[in-house]
N, C-alpha and C positions, 0 to 999 in steps of 0.2 A: 217511645219510638220502636222498641223491640216488638211490642204487640202490633203496632202498625205495619212493621216489616213482615211479620208472619201473616197478618191479614192480607197484605198485598200479594204475598206468595200464593195464598189460597184463592183469591178472587181474580188474579191476573196470571194464572198459571201458564197460559199460552205465551206470555211475553218473556218468560224465563226458560223456555224449552231449550233454546240454543245454548245458553250458559250451563244449564243442568246437564245436557248431553255431553258438552265438552269436559265438564268435571267428572261425569260418570265414566266415560271412555278413558279419560286421563288417569283416573285412580285405578282402573282395571289394568291398564298397560303398566303403570308404575309398580303395582303389586305383583304383576306376572313376572316381570324381570327381577324385582327385588327378591322374589321367592327363590331364585337361583342361589342367593346367598344363604337363605335358610336351608336349602337342599345341601349345599356344600358343607355347612356346619353339622347338620343332623346326620348326614351319611358318612362323615369322616373321610370324604373324598380327598385323595392326595395326588400329587404330580400333575400330569397334563389334564386329567379330569377336573381337578379342583380349579386349575388355571382357566380352563374353558368356561366353567360355571361363573367364576368371578368376572371374567372378561365380558361374558354375555350380560351380566347384571350391570357392570359399570359402564361399559362402552354403549351398548344399545339402549340400556335403561337411561343412561345419561342424556342421550339424544332425545329419547322419548320424553323425558322430563322437560327439556328445553322447549320442545314443540307443544307440550301440554300446557305449560305456563303461558306461552305466547297465545295459544288458542283461547284459554280461559280469559285472559286479559282482553283479547279482541272481541269476544262474544259478549263479555260483561259490559264493555264500553258501548257496544252497539245497543244493548238492551237499555241502558241508562239514557243514551242519546235519543232513543225512540220515545222516551218519556219526558222530553224536554218541556213540553206544555204542562204536563202534570207537575213537574218540579217547580216551574214558574208560578203556577197557581198556589202551591203549598207555601212558597215564599210570600205571595201576595196576601195570604191570610194569616201571616205571622210566624211561620215556621223559620227557625234560625238555621244558619249554615251547619251548626254542630248537630242539630236535630236531624236535618236531611242526611248528613254524613252518617250518623248512627243507623238511620233507616237503610241506607244503601249497604253499609257494611253488615247489618243484621240480615238483610235478604241474602247477601253472598254467603255468609257463614252458614245460614240455615240450608241453603242449596248444597253447599259443600259437604256438610255432615251427612245429609241424606244421600247425595250422589256417591260419596266414598263408602258408606255402608252397603249400599246396593251394588257397588262395584266389587265387593269381596268375592262373591261366587264366580262372576266372569273372570276375575283375576286368577282365581284358582284353576279354572279350566284352561285359560290361555297358558298359564305357567306349566301345567301338566303337558300341554301340547308341545311347548318349547322343549321340555326335557325329552319327550318322546322323539322329537326331531333329532336331538343330539344323540339319543340311543341309536336311532336308525342310521345315522351317519358315522357311527362308531367313534364319536368324539368323547362320549362319556359311557362307561361300562353299564351294561344292562342291570347290574345288581345295585346301582345307585338309585334308591327310591326317592320319590318326590315328597317334599315337605313344604307346606305353606304355614309359616310361623310368625313370630312377633316382628321380625324385621320387615317382612312384606306388609303386614297390617299397619305397623307404626309409620312406615314410609308412605304408604298409600294414603292413609287418612291425614297424616301430618302435613305432607306436601300439598295435598289437594286443598286442605283448609287454609294453610298459610298462603298459598298462591292466590286463592280466591279472595281472601281478606286483603292481601296486598294489592291486588288488582282493583278491589272495591275502593280502598283508601285513595289510590291514584285517581280513579274515576270520580269519587266523591269530591275530592279536593278541587278538581277542574270544574265540576258542575256547580258546587256551592259558592264558588268565588264570583260567578257571573251574576249581574244584577237581573232583576225581574224583566225589565224591558229588553235587555240583551238576550235573555233566555228565550223570550217569545220571538224575537227577530231570528235568533239562531235556529229555532224550531221550524220557522217558515222558510228560510233559505239556508241550507247547509253548504257552506263554502269549503269545508274541510281544511281549515288553516292548520298548519303544523305548529305545535308548541315547540319552544326551544329545547326542552328536555327530550322530546321525541326525535328531534334532529340530531341531538348529541348522541343518543343511544344508537341511532341509525349509523352515524359516522363511526362510532366505536365498533359495531359489528362489521361494517365493511372494511375497516382498517385491520381487524383480526383476520378476515377472509384474505385480504392481500398478504398479510404476514404469513399465513399458512401456505399460500401459493408460492411466495418467495422461498420459504424454507424447503418446500418440495423440490423446487428447481435447483437450489444450491446445495444445501446440507444433505438432502436425501437423494441427490442425483444418482441414478443407477441402482438404487436400493429398492427392493420390493416393499419394504416397510414405509415407503413414501405414501402408501395408501392410508396410513394412520394420520398423516397431516393433510393430504389433499382431499381425503374423504370428508373432512370437517368443513372445508372452505365453502362448498356450495350451500350448506345449511346456514352458516354465518352470513353469507352473502344474501341468501333468500330472506332471512329475518331482517337484515339491514334494509333491503329494498322494500320489504313489506311495510316497514315502519314509515317509509317515504311514500306509501301507496296513495294517501290523500293528494299529495302534490302530483304524483304521476297521473292519477285519474283526472285531476283538474286540467292538466295539460292535454291529456288524451281527449277529454270532452271538448276542450276548445278547438282541437284540431279537426275532430269529426263533425262538429256541430254544423258547419257550413255545408259540407257535402251532403250530409243527411237531410238538411232542409231543402237542398236543391234537387237531389236525385232520390231521396228515400220516400217521397210521397207523404201521406198523412202520418203513417206509422213512424217514418224517419223523423219528421218534424216533432212529433210528440215525444219520441225518445230523446231528441236533442234538448228539448225544453226541460224534461224531467231530470235528465242526467246532470244538468247544470245545477240543480237544486239539491242533489243527493250525493255529493262527493264522498262524504264519510261512509255512507252506507255502501257505495260502490267499492270503496277501498276495503271495507270489511269483507265484502263478497269476493274480491279478487285475491285476497291474501292466501286462502287455502289453495287456489290455483297456482300461485307462484311457488308455494312450498312443495306442492305435489310435483310440478314439472321440474323444478330445480333438483330435488332430491332423487326422483326417479331417473331422470336423464343422466345426472352426474354419477350416481352409483352404478347404473347399468353399463355406461360406457367406461367407467373406471375399471370394472371387472373385465370387460371385453379387452381393454388395453392390456391388463395384466395377463390374461390368458394368451394374448398374441405375443407378449414379451417372452413368456415361458416357452411357447411353441417355437419361437425363432431361435431361442437358445438351446433347444432340444432337452429341456428339463422337465421332469415330472413334478407335480405339486407335492410339497411336503405336507405333513399334518397341520403345521401352523398355517400354511397357505390355504388348505382346505377349511380350517377354522375361520379364517378371514373371509373366504368366499361365502361360507354359511352365514356369517354375521352380516355381510353385505346384503344378501338376499332377505334376511330377517328384517334389516332396516328398510328395504324397499317394500316388503309386505306390510310392515307396521305403518310406514308413512302413507302408502297408498290407501290402506284401510282408513286410517285416522283422518287424513286430509280429505278423502272422498266423502266420508260421513260428515265431516265438518263443512265441506263445500255445500252439500245438499242441505244440511241443517241451517247454515247461515242464510242461504238463499230463500229457503222456505220461511224463516223467521222475518227476513227483511221484506219479502213479498206479502206475507200475511198482514204485516203492519200497514201496507199501502191500500188495504181494502177501501178505506174511506176516500183516499185519493183517487182510486179507480172509479168509485161511485160518482164523485164530483166531476171527474173528467167526462164520464158518460152523460151526466146531466147537462154538461156544457155542449154536447153535440157529438162526442166521439162514439163510434160504434164498438161493441165488444171485440170485433175483429181488429179494429185499429188499436185498441188497448193491448190485445195479444201481440200484434205486430210490433208495437213499441217495446214491449217487454222482450220480444225475440231479438230486436236490434240491440237492446241493452246487453242481453246475454251474449250476443256475438262480440260486442266490444269488450266485455269482461273476459271472455275466453281468449280472444286475440291478445289482449294486454297481458293477461296472466301467462300465456305461453311465451310471449316475447321476453317479458321480464324474468320468468323462470328460467328460460334458456340462457339469458345473460348470466344469471346466478350460477348455472351449472358450468359455465365456462371457467369459473374460478377453480373447479376441480379437474375437469377433463383436459384442459390445455396444459397446466403445469405437470400433471401426471404423465401426459403424453410425451412431454419434453424430457422428463426424468427417466422414463422407462423405454421410450422408443425414439427419442431425439426428433419428435415430430409434433407439430401443433395440431395435426389432424387426428382425432380420436379413432381407435379401432372400434368396429361394431357396425351393424346393419342400419341403414337409414330407416328400415321398416320398424326398428325398435323405437326410434324417435317419433316416427309417425303414429305408432301405436299409442305412445304416451300422450301425444297431442290429441289424437282422436278421442281417447278416453276422457281427457280433460274437457274437450268441446262437448261431448255427448252428455256428460254429467252436468255441465253448466247449462247447456241449452235445454235439456229435458226437464231439469228441475225448475228452472225459471218458467218454462211454458206451463208445466203442470201446476205449479203454485199460482200462477196468474189465472189460469183457466178456472181453478176452484174459486178464486177471489171474484171473478166477474160473473159467476153463476148467481151470486147474491144480487137481488134487485137493486138498481142504482140508487133509489130513494133510501132504501133500508141501509145500504152500505155507506151512504153519505152522511146519515144521521148517527151512525154508531162510532 
């Protein structure tokens, strides 16, 4: 089965691009921040400089790790679900659940090792840039040199491989337990049902987000260190809501299906029909939008509220507060880059897989323009849903922090900041979906339908 897994990776490389890119970017991010620990040890940094390096590695790197593991799990699950028919056929010719499980885990392990090794050089470059930023902001002395050592390499490779194998085991267990007939039916109509474990984890993450919000308003009331608790709440909430994305997209699809058929013309009707059969794929695509909006809006308005609180009190920022502000903007930059790439990557992977579907739709009478229009409608629904859900998640941060620091539920900050985040999410979603669909419909309908 390991040989089959390696053969599958070679022959169907395109199907694994989304998972590979998630692992590659994730390993680079993990190694970049872990290298701050190598730098602190090798340079002998002490005092504030050492504390800054360790904090950068633990706090920002920790959140990066959480997002990376979640992204790897999501993309790997999407990849396996897109191969539901293949899995059913392997079962029908005698493959056992254990053999299929080993194949899926073998594929994930092979991808993870290759991605982590290729992520070493980008991780070094990103880590050097992070230290340069700390030098420029006088948070770390210029004589502290950069070191990329065993901590960074071991954490990057180890965490990437472990998270990939863990995600593969979860996915394999879900896939191999389904009978052949059920697998074929699920491949034809994807209802996006939530497993009990998924619901349990979603509830846990949402409860943690609520806990952080309550602590911010009560224990941390009036304390600038409330940023440490409230800043985590939006990420926990975003992950919790993302785990519920299949149910959310199923509900959204049911709500918009009628209006799309009535007022959306041929493209709207086509989108309504296809969305109802692709709930899990839509959930995978909306997840990076939710994470992007929640973290960007939450962190930007968190920092704006803190700046307003200091200004109202007539206080200048301390070195610690400057460090926290730097960390916040690093978090924003990391999340924006990572989730934006994952959004583009996931949409491209999901759309490329639909080439046959598009070909069959065109053979049934739809024009290329109608197929493009249907994809545009789907992208609009994804963007709006992701923005709304992401905004809800950000509330877990900005409202409690506003109450703790300004006694106001209304966050400080410009509405243009929010609109800029929304616009970026919408442009990335719309442009990627349209471009990927346009490439797919360039293939002759008969050729696409037969492949």
